[in-house]
Residue frames relative to the residue before (quaternion, step in Angstrom):
aa qw qx qy qz dx dy dz
M 1.0000 0.0000 0.0000 0.0000 0.00 0.00 0.00
K 0.6314 0.5331 -0.3591 0.4338 3.56 0.95 -0.71
N 0.6586 0.4958 -0.3217 0.4657 3.56 0.83 -0.92
I 0.6541 0.4859 -0.3561 0.4575 3.73 0.98 -0.61
R 0.6229 0.5696 -0.3158 0.4335 3.45 1.06 -0.80
N 0.6470 0.5196 -0.2772 0.4844 3.55 1.03 -0.89
A 0.6523 0.4912 -0.3430 0.4643 3.66 1.01 -0.78
I 0.6636 0.5120 -0.3202 0.4416 3.55 0.91 -0.85
I 0.6189 0.5168 -0.3462 0.4796 3.68 1.05 -0.84
S 0.6873 0.4731 -0.3358 0.4370 3.67 0.85 -0.89
A 0.6602 0.4959 -0.3495 0.4428 3.51 0.94 -0.79
L 0.6602 0.4909 -0.3406 0.4551 3.67 0.90 -0.81
S 0.5978 0.5572 -0.3400 0.4653 3.62 1.12 -0.72
G 0.7098 0.4469 -0.3123 0.4460 3.57 0.89 -0.80
I 0.5898 0.5438 -0.3785 0.4617 3.55 1.15 -0.49
G 0.6936 0.4960 -0.2932 0.4324 3.48 0.94 -0.95
L 0.6449 0.5262 -0.3137 0.4569 3.52 1.13 -0.60
G 0.5928 0.5723 -0.3018 0.4796 3.46 1.27 -0.67
W 0.6653 0.4735 -0.3155 0.4833 3.49 1.05 -0.83
V 0.6233 0.5454 -0.3365 0.4482 3.61 0.97 -0.83
I 0.6963 0.4768 -0.2881 0.4525 3.58 0.81 -0.99
N 0.6418 0.5312 -0.3330 0.4417 3.54 1.07 -0.81
N 0.6862 0.4893 -0.2677 0.4669 3.57 1.00 -0.79
L 0.6857 0.4538 -0.2613 0.5056 3.57 1.13 -0.69
S 0.5578 0.6491 -0.4177 0.3050 3.59 1.00 -0.49
D 0.6052 0.5617 -0.3766 0.4199 3.60 1.11 -0.43
S 0.7397 0.3934 -0.1972 0.5091 3.57 1.15 -0.47
Y 0.7766 0.1998 -0.1227 0.5847 3.56 1.11 -0.61
V 0.3762 -0.6939 0.5774 0.2086 3.56 -1.33 0.57
F 0.1075 -0.7905 0.5999 0.0609 3.66 -0.50 1.02
P 0.4597 -0.6802 0.5102 0.2563 3.60 -0.91 1.02
P 0.5631 -0.6249 0.4080 0.3551 3.60 -0.95 0.82
W 0.6529 0.5130 -0.3772 0.4102 3.71 0.85 -0.57
L 0.5948 0.5691 -0.3453 0.4506 3.60 1.24 -0.50
A 0.6611 0.5172 -0.2826 0.4643 3.48 1.08 -0.95
W 0.6635 0.4916 -0.2908 0.4833 3.51 0.96 -0.94
S 0.6433 0.5011 -0.3456 0.4645 3.64 0.87 -0.81
L 0.6537 0.4879 -0.3486 0.4615 3.68 0.73 -0.78
A 0.6547 0.5275 -0.3307 0.4287 3.56 0.97 -0.84
I 0.6883 0.4992 -0.2949 0.4360 3.58 0.92 -0.87
V 0.6191 0.5602 -0.3244 0.4445 3.55 1.20 -0.82
F 0.7237 0.4238 -0.2637 0.4765 3.54 0.83 -0.92
L 0.5842 0.5594 -0.3768 0.4514 3.58 1.08 -0.60
A 0.6429 0.5207 -0.2966 0.4770 3.57 0.91 -0.98
G 0.6917 0.4827 -0.2895 0.4524 3.56 0.85 -1.00
G 0.6641 0.4699 -0.3283 0.4800 3.63 1.09 -0.32
I 0.7189 0.4830 -0.2663 0.4231 3.48 0.95 -0.90
I 0.5985 0.6137 -0.3423 0.3847 3.62 0.92 -1.03
P 0.7058 0.4598 -0.3225 0.4318 3.63 0.68 -0.96
I 0.6319 0.5458 -0.3223 0.4460 3.56 1.13 -0.81
V 0.6537 0.4956 -0.3207 0.4735 3.55 0.96 -0.84
R 0.5955 0.5911 -0.3285 0.4337 3.65 1.16 -0.70
L 0.6038 0.5993 -0.3462 0.3955 3.52 1.18 -0.63
R 0.6481 0.5112 -0.2811 0.4895 3.52 1.27 -0.48
E 0.4930 0.6468 -0.4513 0.3672 3.51 1.22 0.00
R 0.5433 -0.6248 0.4525 0.3312 3.65 -1.10 0.72
I 0.1730 -0.7671 0.6098 0.0995 3.47 -0.99 0.92
Q 0.0391 -0.8358 0.5382 -0.1011 3.48 -0.19 1.44
A 0.3461 -0.7158 0.5733 0.1979 3.55 -1.11 0.82
K 0.1606 -0.8206 0.5433 0.0754 3.52 -0.63 1.01
P 0.2294 -0.8229 0.5092 0.1047 3.61 -0.33 1.38
T 0.1708 -0.7248 0.6526 0.1403 3.53 -1.26 0.58
P 0.1271 -0.8471 0.5046 0.1082 3.60 -0.31 1.08
Y 0.1354 -0.7620 0.6298 0.0671 3.54 -1.16 0.84
Q 0.2340 -0.7682 0.5845 0.1164 3.60 -0.96 0.94
V 0.2526 -0.7452 0.5990 0.1483 3.62 -0.51 1.18
P 0.4225 -0.6979 0.5184 0.2563 3.61 -0.76 1.04
K 0.6195 -0.5813 0.3921 0.3529 3.56 -1.05 0.84
G 0.8490 0.1660 -0.1807 0.4679 3.44 -0.90 1.06
Q 0.6357 0.5068 -0.3263 0.4822 3.61 1.32 0.11
D 0.5954 -0.5665 0.4628 0.3323 3.47 -1.35 0.52
A 0.5996 -0.5875 0.4212 0.3433 3.52 -1.11 0.53
A 0.6071 0.5653 -0.3669 0.4210 3.55 1.14 -0.60
S 0.5398 0.5980 -0.4395 0.3972 3.67 1.12 -0.04
V 0.8020 0.2297 -0.1515 0.5302 3.59 1.11 -0.35
H 0.7995 0.2019 -0.0561 0.5629 3.54 1.21 -0.59
K 0.5180 -0.5950 0.3777 0.4848 3.50 0.00 -1.32
S 0.5051 -0.6388 0.4867 0.3160 3.55 -1.03 0.66
K 0.2675 -0.7725 0.5484 0.1760 3.61 -1.01 0.74
K 0.4572 -0.6863 0.5077 0.2494 3.45 -1.30 0.46
G 0.8031 0.1696 -0.1727 0.5444 3.49 1.26 -0.25
L 0.1276 -0.8024 0.5804 0.0539 3.60 -0.91 0.71
I 0.1800 -0.7114 0.6718 0.1011 3.51 -0.98 1.03
V 0.0746 0.8190 -0.5674 0.0415 3.73 -0.60 0.84
T 0.3915 -0.7038 0.5586 0.1984 3.49 -1.00 1.09
V 0.2463 -0.7891 0.5582 0.0707 3.51 -0.96 1.13
S 0.2113 -0.7488 0.6176 0.1151 3.60 -1.05 0.89
L 0.5140 -0.5144 0.5405 0.4231 3.61 -1.30 0.13
P 0.5147 -0.6628 0.4547 0.2984 3.49 -1.08 0.85
Y 0.0912 0.7768 -0.6191 0.0698 3.49 -1.13 0.90
P 0.4724 -0.2533 -0.8231 0.1875 1.57 -1.27 2.08
P 0.6951 -0.4675 0.2935 0.4605 3.60 -1.07 0.42
I 0.2325 -0.7986 0.5499 0.0766 3.61 -1.00 0.88
D 0.4170 -0.6135 0.6153 0.2667 3.56 -1.40 0.39
W 0.3286 -0.7762 0.5072 0.1797 3.70 -0.41 1.17
N 0.6931 0.4482 -0.3350 0.4544 3.63 1.09 -0.22
A 0.6338 0.4660 -0.3324 0.5202 3.49 1.37 0.23
D 0.6200 -0.5016 0.3948 0.4561 3.58 -1.10 0.06
I 0.4911 -0.6175 0.5250 0.3192 3.50 -1.19 0.81
P 0.3978 -0.7473 0.4867 0.2156 3.69 -0.72 1.08
I 0.6242 -0.5476 0.3977 0.3903 3.57 -1.20 0.53
N 0.6766 0.4920 -0.3225 0.4429 3.68 0.95 -0.69
S 0.5203 0.6313 -0.4345 0.3768 3.73 1.20 -0.09
N 0.4777 -0.6491 0.4962 0.3228 3.59 -1.06 0.56
L 0.5882 0.5730 -0.3607 0.4422 3.57 1.28 -0.12
Y 0.4642 0.7216 -0.4031 0.3185 3.49 1.28 -0.29
T 0.6276 0.5485 -0.3087 0.4583 3.52 1.18 -0.88
L 0.5745 0.5684 -0.3709 0.4575 3.66 1.12 -0.57
L 0.6326 0.5333 -0.3207 0.4610 3.61 1.01 -0.90
T 0.6504 0.5314 -0.3038 0.4498 3.52 1.03 -1.08
A 0.6392 0.5499 -0.3078 0.4408 3.50 0.93 -1.04
I 0.6756 0.4624 -0.2980 0.4909 3.66 0.94 -0.83
K 0.6253 0.5726 -0.3446 0.4030 3.71 0.82 -0.95
A 0.6605 0.5613 -0.3140 0.3875 3.57 1.06 -0.91
H 0.7656 0.2804 -0.1685 0.5539 3.55 1.26 -0.36
G 0.2761 0.8344 -0.4508 0.1560 3.55 1.32 0.20
S 0.7011 0.5166 -0.3042 0.3860 3.57 0.97 -0.61
S 0.7564 0.3363 -0.1467 0.5416 3.53 1.47 -0.21
L 0.5130 0.6929 -0.4287 0.2701 3.60 1.11 -0.44
E 0.0702 -0.7800 0.6207 0.0375 3.46 -1.09 0.95
Y 0.7905 0.1788 -0.0933 0.5784 3.56 1.20 -0.38
I 0.0353 0.7825 -0.6209 -0.0312 3.56 -1.08 0.65
W 0.1784 -0.7859 0.5893 0.0575 3.50 -0.63 1.18
L 0.2359 -0.7623 0.5910 0.1185 3.67 -0.79 1.19
L 0.0674 -0.7788 0.6233 0.0207 3.53 -0.90 1.02
G 0.1648 0.8104 -0.5457 0.1354 3.53 -0.73 1.09
T 0.6150 -0.5851 0.3955 0.3507 3.56 -1.21 -0.09
A 0.5364 -0.6434 0.4739 0.2716 3.62 -1.21 0.64
D 0.5513 -0.5964 0.4142 0.4109 3.61 -0.97 0.55
P 0.3849 -0.6939 0.5607 0.2365 3.62 -0.98 0.88
K 0.7216 -0.4194 0.2850 0.4713 3.58 -1.24 0.03
E 0.7704 0.1178 -0.1049 0.6177 3.62 1.14 -0.63
G 0.7749 0.3137 -0.2624 0.4819 3.51 -0.90 0.94
K 0.5373 -0.6338 0.4786 0.2839 3.50 -1.37 -0.32
G 0.2732 -0.7057 0.6039 0.2505 3.62 -1.11 0.54
S 0.6858 -0.5131 0.3313 0.3958 3.56 -1.33 0.17
G 0.4882 0.6544 -0.4139 0.4026 3.50 1.35 -0.22
S 0.5923 0.6120 -0.3365 0.4019 3.53 1.22 -0.57
I 0.7320 0.3988 -0.2308 0.5018 3.58 1.18 -0.29
F 0.2916 0.7677 -0.5221 0.2303 3.59 1.30 0.27
K 0.6863 0.4980 -0.2911 0.4431 3.57 0.69 -1.10
D 0.6473 0.5103 -0.3449 0.4490 3.65 0.87 -0.78
V 0.6614 0.5236 -0.2900 0.4519 3.55 1.04 -1.02
K 0.6527 0.5220 -0.3111 0.4525 3.54 1.03 -0.85
D 0.6505 0.4898 -0.3129 0.4888 3.55 1.02 -0.89
Y 0.6548 0.5127 -0.3327 0.4446 3.59 0.76 -0.81
I 0.6143 0.5323 -0.3515 0.4645 3.63 0.95 -0.80
N 0.6870 0.5083 -0.2861 0.4333 3.57 0.72 -1.18
R 0.6842 0.4987 -0.2846 0.4496 3.55 0.94 -0.94
N 0.7941 0.3145 -0.1258 0.5047 3.54 1.04 -0.75
R 0.1202 0.8530 -0.4894 0.1355 3.55 1.18 0.80
E 0.6737 0.5179 -0.2738 0.4505 3.51 1.00 -1.01
S 0.7153 0.4526 -0.2865 0.4488 3.57 0.77 -0.99
L 0.6388 0.5194 -0.2868 0.4897 3.52 1.31 -0.62
G 0.4682 -0.7095 0.4218 0.3153 3.60 1.24 -0.16
L 0.3984 0.7099 -0.4885 0.3142 3.60 1.21 0.45
T 0.2717 -0.7986 0.5114 0.1640 3.50 -0.59 1.01
K 0.7513 0.1917 -0.1203 0.6199 3.58 1.38 -0.19
E 0.4957 -0.6214 0.4783 0.3733 3.66 -1.12 0.27
P 0.2973 -0.7710 0.5420 0.1530 3.50 -0.59 1.22
K 0.4838 -0.6318 0.5294 0.2940 3.46 -1.33 0.59
I 0.1371 -0.8171 0.5554 0.0710 3.63 -0.38 1.10
E 0.1441 -0.8107 0.5675 0.0032 3.54 -0.68 1.24
F 0.2575 -0.7505 0.5785 0.1892 3.54 -0.99 0.70
L 0.3003 -0.7581 0.5591 0.1498 3.49 -0.66 1.13
K 0.6270 -0.5359 0.3902 0.4091 3.61 -1.13 0.54
T 0.4312 -0.7182 0.4884 0.2444 3.65 -0.73 1.02
I 0.4537 -0.7151 0.4955 0.1930 3.45 -1.21 0.92
P 0.4086 -0.6833 0.5495 0.2533 3.62 -0.85 0.88
M 0.2342 -0.7907 0.5459 0.1485 3.60 -0.87 0.82
D 0.1579 0.8110 -0.5429 0.1504 3.61 0.81 1.00
F 0.8019 -0.0503 0.1099 0.5851 3.54 0.56 -1.19
D 0.5693 -0.6524 0.3938 0.3087 3.58 -0.90 0.86
N 0.6060 0.5425 -0.3503 0.4644 3.59 1.04 -0.76
Q 0.6610 0.5084 -0.2821 0.4744 3.60 0.95 -0.93
V 0.6359 0.5200 -0.3444 0.4545 3.63 0.96 -0.91
T 0.6442 0.5130 -0.3423 0.4524 3.71 0.83 -0.95
E 0.7241 0.4705 -0.2700 0.4259 3.63 0.79 -0.83
C 0.6071 0.5502 -0.3109 0.4817 3.52 1.25 -0.72
V 0.6681 0.4951 -0.2827 0.4782 3.45 1.04 -1.04
R 0.6191 0.5471 -0.3477 0.4432 3.71 0.99 -0.80
K 0.6599 0.5299 -0.2723 0.4577 3.54 0.92 -1.04
T 0.7008 0.5158 -0.2670 0.4142 3.47 0.87 -1.00
V 0.6491 0.4906 -0.2866 0.5058 3.44 1.13 -0.97
D 0.6284 0.5817 -0.3134 0.4106 3.54 0.92 -0.97
E 0.6380 0.5258 -0.2888 0.4829 3.57 1.06 -1.01
V 0.6104 0.5273 -0.3750 0.4569 3.67 0.88 -0.77
F 0.6799 0.4773 -0.2910 0.4747 3.62 0.69 -1.12
D 0.6995 0.4761 -0.3125 0.4318 3.69 0.71 -0.98
H 0.7652 0.3385 -0.2283 0.4977 3.62 1.01 -0.49
A 0.1970 0.8356 -0.4851 0.1661 3.55 1.21 0.64
A 0.6062 0.5726 -0.3214 0.4487 3.48 1.20 -0.87
D 0.6126 0.5641 -0.3732 0.4090 3.68 1.04 -0.64
F 0.7066 0.3921 -0.2616 0.5278 3.64 1.27 -0.36
G 0.5547 -0.6056 0.4007 0.4063 3.54 1.19 0.13
L 0.5887 0.5749 -0.3683 0.4328 3.65 1.13 0.50
K 0.4165 -0.5861 0.6332 0.2865 3.46 -1.42 0.15
Q 0.6217 -0.5392 0.4145 0.3885 3.44 -1.33 0.42
S 0.6688 0.5003 -0.3212 0.4464 3.55 1.02 -0.71
D 0.5548 0.5802 -0.4032 0.4394 3.68 1.27 -0.13
I 0.6877 0.4449 -0.2758 0.5030 3.68 1.21 -0.24
I 0.0250 -0.7479 0.6606 0.0604 3.45 -1.28 0.60
A 0.2781 -0.7621 0.5712 0.1249 3.61 -1.15 0.84
D 0.2505 -0.7658 0.5874 0.0750 3.48 -0.78 1.27
C 0.0958 -0.8409 0.5323 0.0200 3.55 -0.67 1.08
T 0.3295 0.7844 -0.4738 0.2273 3.51 1.28 0.57
G 0.7416 0.4162 -0.2486 0.4637 3.63 0.87 -0.86
G 0.6547 0.5581 -0.3446 0.3757 3.49 -1.24 -0.21
T 0.6500 -0.4978 0.3752 0.4347 3.52 -1.26 -0.29
K 0.6725 -0.4641 0.3710 0.4412 3.51 -1.36 0.12
S 0.6573 0.5073 -0.3458 0.4371 3.68 0.95 -0.72
M 0.6060 0.5336 -0.3463 0.4777 3.61 1.22 -0.61
T 0.6202 0.5239 -0.3436 0.4720 3.66 1.02 -0.85
L 0.6621 0.4939 -0.3403 0.4493 3.66 0.84 -0.83
G 0.6243 0.5601 -0.3217 0.4394 3.51 1.05 -0.84
V 0.6317 0.5386 -0.3034 0.4678 3.63 0.97 -0.83
I 0.6827 0.5078 -0.2669 0.4526 3.46 0.93 -1.10
L 0.6795 0.4855 -0.2985 0.4619 3.56 0.91 -0.83
A 0.6489 0.4859 -0.3570 0.4641 3.61 1.02 -0.52
C 0.7468 0.4307 -0.2233 0.4549 3.64 1.12 -0.46
L 0.4545 0.6781 -0.4632 0.3452 3.55 1.15 0.45
E 0.4946 0.5542 -0.4581 0.4882 3.57 0.89 1.13
E 0.5747 -0.5546 0.4774 0.3664 3.47 -1.30 0.27
D 0.7739 0.3046 -0.2638 0.4887 3.48 -1.09 0.84
R 0.6609 0.4453 -0.2941 0.5277 3.68 1.27 0.10
D 0.0690 -0.8233 0.5632 0.0149 3.57 0.13 1.23
I 0.2771 -0.7238 0.6134 0.1518 3.45 -1.42 0.65
Q 0.1057 -0.7575 0.6360 0.1030 3.58 -1.22 0.53
L 0.0076 0.7477 -0.6639 -0.0051 3.38 -1.24 0.82
V 0.3292 -0.7642 0.5211 0.1901 3.53 -0.93 0.99
G 0.1345 -0.8090 0.5698 0.0526 3.58 -0.41 1.08
S 0.0875 -0.7644 0.6317 0.0950 3.55 -1.40 -0.13
K 0.5350 -0.5492 0.5057 0.3956 3.43 -1.38 0.03
Y 0.4077 -0.7325 0.5106 0.1911 3.62 -1.33 0.38
K 0.4415 -0.6842 0.5169 0.2639 3.50 -1.10 0.89
S 0.7313 -0.4513 0.3042 0.4111 3.52 -1.35 0.20
D 0.6799 0.4821 -0.2681 0.4832 3.56 1.18 -0.62
G 0.5746 -0.6239 0.3483 0.3990 3.57 1.40 0.15
R 0.5677 0.5772 -0.4084 0.4216 3.66 1.19 -0.01
P 0.5636 -0.6106 0.4213 0.3634 3.65 -1.10 0.82
D 0.3372 -0.7075 0.5875 0.2012 3.45 -1.27 0.75
G 0.3177 -0.8148 0.4574 0.1611 3.53 -0.12 1.42
S 0.5783 0.5911 -0.3823 0.4123 3.60 1.22 -0.39
S 0.6945 0.4597 -0.2413 0.4981 3.62 1.26 -0.48
A 0.3245 0.7982 -0.4688 0.1945 3.60 1.22 0.10
F 0.0678 0.7827 -0.6124 0.0880 3.59 -0.94 0.97
P 0.4307 -0.7041 0.4991 0.2639 3.65 -0.94 0.79
M 0.1653 -0.7213 0.6667 0.0886 3.60 -1.18 0.69
I 0.0960 -0.7787 0.6173 0.0581 3.51 -0.87 0.98
F 0.2630 -0.7677 0.5833 0.0351 3.45 -1.07 1.14
E 0.0281 -0.7937 0.6071 0.0261 3.68 -0.34 1.08
Y 0.2472 -0.8173 0.5050 0.1259 3.64 -0.74 1.08
T 0.1139 -0.7212 0.6712 0.1280 3.54 -1.21 0.44
T 0.2161 0.7904 -0.5457 0.1756 3.62 -0.56 1.12
S 0.4590 -0.6406 0.5396 0.2963 3.62 -1.27 0.24
R 0.3749 0.7651 -0.4773 0.2148 3.61 1.22 -0.17
A 0.6433 0.5463 -0.3335 0.4201 3.63 0.85 -1.03
E 0.6712 0.4916 -0.2693 0.4850 3.65 0.90 -0.95
Y 0.6558 0.5624 -0.2824 0.4169 3.53 1.07 -0.97
N 0.7621 0.4147 -0.1807 0.4632 3.48 1.06 -0.86
K 0.4110 0.7274 -0.4423 0.3262 3.56 1.42 0.04
């Protein structure tokens, strides 16, 4: 939008200058070289911003790996708010026992531990119940209760406010991606309502489906919207080794925010 604005200003300035020269030409003689020079200057001023609109706008991520068992502040900064995508537990778990390392929910715990010293808000993002079966939104209360019971082991220094975001219907993947993008975008946009800045919040995209992961990433391709992914080493059979789980934080630098104003 900034480039378009500059082009319009240049064009209007050129029209205005042309009007002035036209009205003054009866009283003053303008040398041809001056008229041509002014024409070239304003033409360039109008064309260059338009040409720049075709330039590729690319988000440039800076990755930070949080060492296993350490707080994110050791390499980046701890966050006050965490948006986390939730999967249905596999294999099934006993909520009254510790979540085992081989559970796909173990990464959720790792995501929380990375910011335990500063977390004030956790937003759970999951799927709605399909016509048959259950979506991950059905375990939100179990997850919340588990977190509150295990605050000490998760490194939480205070009791975070745990919010349930509107669950995502799993009808079509393209709709899932867009619904997730809008949902995550709204959390960042309303950060001030929670007494936070956008840079105080991080979105973890480890859980959920691939289309949900993409939605989270698309919502965070702006400055001050960091993404977190829990990675791990891999076993000889190609499966992830849960015992080696570690968070990776991606901080983006991009012109997208200005481009969309």
